[in-house]
C-alpha positions as protocol buffer text, in pm:
chain_id: "A"
residue {
  index: 1
  type: MET
  ca { x: 19723 y: 10025 z: 35071 }
}
residue {
  index: 2
  type: LEU
  ca { x: 19362 y: 10024 z: 34954 }
}
residue {
  index: 3
  type: THR
  ca { x: 19276 y: 9754 z: 34706 }
}
residue {
  index: 4
  type: MET
  ca { x: 18954 y: 9678 z: 34528 }
}
residue {
  index: 5
  type: THR
  ca { x: 18840 y: 9359 z: 34370 }
}
residue {
  index: 6
  type: PHE
  ca { x: 18737 y: 9366 z: 34008 }
}
residue {
  index: 7
  type: SER
  ca { x: 18369 y: 9345 z: 34099 }
}
residue {
  index: 8
  type: GLN
  ca { x: 18403 y: 9636 z: 34344 }
}
residue {
  index: 9
  type: ALA
  ca { x: 18580 y: 9843 z: 34081 }
}
residue {
  index: 10
  type: GLN
  ca { x: 18316 y: 9751 z: 33822 }
}
residue {
  index: 11
  type: GLU
  ca { x: 18038 y: 9850 z: 34062 }
}
residue {
  index: 12
  type: HIS
  ca { x: 18209 y: 10182 z: 34133 }
}
residue {
  index: 13
  type: TYR
  ca { x: 18253 y: 10264 z: 33764 }
}
residue {
  index: 14
  type: ASP
  ca { x: 17896 y: 10159 z: 33687 }
}
residue {
  index: 15
  type: HIS
  ca { x: 17775 y: 10394 z: 33958 }
}
residue {
  index: 16
  type: VAL
  ca { x: 17989 y: 10687 z: 33845 }
}
residue {
  index: 17
  type: PHE
  ca { x: 17974 y: 10645 z: 33468 }
}
residue {
  index: 18
  type: GLY
  ca { x: 17690 y: 10405 z: 33398 }
}
residue {
  index: 19
  type: ALA
  ca { x: 17416 y: 10572 z: 33598 }
}
residue {
  index: 20
  type: GLN
  ca { x: 17279 y: 10235 z: 33704 }
}
residue {
  index: 21
  type: TYR
  ca { x: 17153 y: 10362 z: 34036 }
}
residue {
  index: 22
  type: ASP
  ca { x: 16827 y: 10549 z: 34078 }
}
residue {
  index: 23
  type: ASP
  ca { x: 16976 y: 10850 z: 34255 }
}
residue {
  index: 24
  type: VAL
  ca { x: 17227 y: 10908 z: 33976 }
}
residue {
  index: 25
  type: ARG
  ca { x: 16965 y: 10862 z: 33702 }
}
residue {
  index: 26
  type: GLU
  ca { x: 16729 y: 11100 z: 33882 }
}
residue {
  index: 27
  type: ARG
  ca { x: 17001 y: 11362 z: 33920 }
}
residue {
  index: 28
  type: TYR
  ca { x: 17093 y: 11341 z: 33552 }
}
residue {
  index: 29
  type: ALA
  ca { x: 16726 y: 11351 z: 33450 }
}
residue {
  index: 30
  type: SER
  ca { x: 16673 y: 11656 z: 33670 }
}
residue {
  index: 31
  type: GLU
  ca { x: 16978 y: 11829 z: 33524 }
}
residue {
  index: 32
  type: LEU
  ca { x: 16853 y: 11749 z: 33172 }
}
residue {
  index: 33
  type: GLU
  ca { x: 16513 y: 11902 z: 33249 }
}
residue {
  index: 34
  type: ASP
  ca { x: 16686 y: 12213 z: 33388 }
}
residue {
  index: 35
  type: ILE
  ca { x: 16891 y: 12245 z: 33070 }
}
residue {
  index: 36
  type: LYS
  ca { x: 16581 y: 12207 z: 32853 }
}
residue {
  index: 37
  type: ALA
  ca { x: 16399 y: 12474 z: 33056 }
}
residue {
  index: 38
  type: MET
  ca { x: 16694 y: 12710 z: 33021 }
}
residue {
  index: 39
  type: GLU
  ca { x: 16699 y: 12650 z: 32644 }
}
residue {
  index: 40
  type: ARG
  ca { x: 16325 y: 12725 z: 32620 }
}
residue {
  index: 41
  type: ALA
  ca { x: 16373 y: 13045 z: 32821 }
}
residue {
  index: 42
  type: ASP
  ca { x: 16666 y: 13149 z: 32603 }
}
residue {
  index: 43
  type: LEU
  ca { x: 16466 y: 13082 z: 32285 }
}
residue {
  index: 44
  type: TYR
  ca { x: 16170 y: 13282 z: 32420 }
}
residue {
  index: 45
  type: GLU
  ca { x: 16399 y: 13574 z: 32506 }
}
residue {
  index: 46
  type: MET
  ca { x: 16564 y: 13567 z: 32162 }
}
residue {
  index: 47
  type: GLU
  ca { x: 16224 y: 13567 z: 31989 }
}
residue {
  index: 48
  type: TYR
  ca { x: 16100 y: 13849 z: 32212 }
}
residue {
  index: 49
  type: ARG
  ca { x: 16412 y: 14058 z: 32148 }
}
residue {
  index: 50
  type: HIS
  ca { x: 16362 y: 14001 z: 31775 }
}
residue {
  index: 51
  type: LEU
  ca { x: 16004 y: 14128 z: 31799 }
}
residue {
  index: 52
  type: VAL
  ca { x: 16118 y: 14436 z: 31991 }
}
residue {
  index: 53
  type: THR
  ca { x: 16390 y: 14525 z: 31740 }
}
residue {
  index: 54
  type: GLU
  ca { x: 16163 y: 14452 z: 31441 }
}
residue {
  index: 55
  type: ALA
  ca { x: 15913 y: 14699 z: 31589 }
}
residue {
  index: 56
  type: GLY
  ca { x: 16185 y: 14964 z: 31583 }
}
residue {
  index: 57
  type: PHE
  ca { x: 16276 y: 14972 z: 31949 }
}
residue {
  index: 58
  type: PRO
  ca { x: 16632 y: 14935 z: 32079 }
}
residue {
  index: 59
  type: ASP
  ca { x: 16748 y: 14597 z: 32207 }
}
residue {
  index: 60
  type: THR
  ca { x: 16777 y: 14720 z: 32566 }
}
residue {
  index: 61
  type: LEU
  ca { x: 16566 y: 14695 z: 32879 }
}
residue {
  index: 62
  type: GLU
  ca { x: 16438 y: 15046 z: 32812 }
}
residue {
  index: 63
  type: GLY
  ca { x: 16346 y: 14945 z: 32457 }
}
residue {
  index: 64
  type: MET
  ca { x: 16153 y: 14647 z: 32590 }
}
residue {
  index: 65
  type: ASP
  ca { x: 15972 y: 14872 z: 32838 }
}
residue {
  index: 66
  type: GLU
  ca { x: 15881 y: 15112 z: 32554 }
}
residue {
  index: 67
  type: TYR
  ca { x: 15758 y: 14818 z: 32344 }
}
residue {
  index: 68
  type: GLU
  ca { x: 15538 y: 14694 z: 32629 }
}
residue {
  index: 69
  type: ALA
  ca { x: 15405 y: 15047 z: 32691 }
}
residue {
  index: 70
  type: MET
  ca { x: 15319 y: 15080 z: 32320 }
}
residue {
  index: 71
  type: TRP
  ca { x: 15114 y: 14759 z: 32330 }
}
residue {
  index: 72
  type: LYS
  ca { x: 14946 y: 14865 z: 32654 }
}
residue {
  index: 73
  type: ARG
  ca { x: 14839 y: 15195 z: 32492 }
}
residue {
  index: 74
  type: THR
  ca { x: 14719 y: 15006 z: 32183 }
}
residue {
  index: 75
  type: PHE
  ca { x: 14500 y: 14770 z: 32386 }
}
residue {
  index: 76
  type: GLU
  ca { x: 14364 y: 15054 z: 32599 }
}
residue {
  index: 77
  type: TYR
  ca { x: 14272 y: 15246 z: 32283 }
}
residue {
  index: 78
  type: ALA
  ca { x: 14103 y: 14942 z: 32132 }
}
residue {
  index: 79
  type: GLN
  ca { x: 13910 y: 14872 z: 32452 }
}
residue {
  index: 80
  type: SER
  ca { x: 13801 y: 15234 z: 32486 }
}
residue {
  index: 81
  type: GLY
  ca { x: 13561 y: 15196 z: 32196 }
}
residue {
  index: 82
  type: ALA
  ca { x: 13724 y: 15470 z: 31987 }
}
residue {
  index: 83
  type: ILE
  ca { x: 13807 y: 15221 z: 31716 }
}
residue {
  index: 84
  type: ASP
  ca { x: 13439 y: 15127 z: 31686 }
}
residue {
  index: 85
  type: ASP
  ca { x: 13354 y: 15484 z: 31584 }
}
residue {
  index: 86
  type: LEU
  ca { x: 13621 y: 15474 z: 31315 }
}
residue {
  index: 87
  type: LEU
  ca { x: 13491 y: 15144 z: 31181 }
}
residue {
  index: 88
  type: GLU
  ca { x: 13131 y: 15275 z: 31171 }
}
residue {
  index: 89
  type: ASP
  ca { x: 13239 y: 15585 z: 30975 }
}
residue {
  index: 90
  type: ASN
  ca { x: 13402 y: 15371 z: 30705 }
}
residue {
  index: 91
  type: ALA
  ca { x: 13105 y: 15136 z: 30666 }
}
């Protein structure tokens, strides 16, 4: 029969539940940082999906690709200088 003294039992429970040892605290801190990073990534994805659907694209991978392609074309058009001619005509 395996018996523990009160102090051994207390030390065991402190280690398991109290996180009084550095390795346990570090593990929990690491897990907490991982959870926070996952939450930030989830929030970013939700905001991005909202932008995509608000722009009129479907909430699918293809819709996101179309959204990105639309912005790429917009930036290429703006960098081509064509917009400058339009602005000069209106001035």
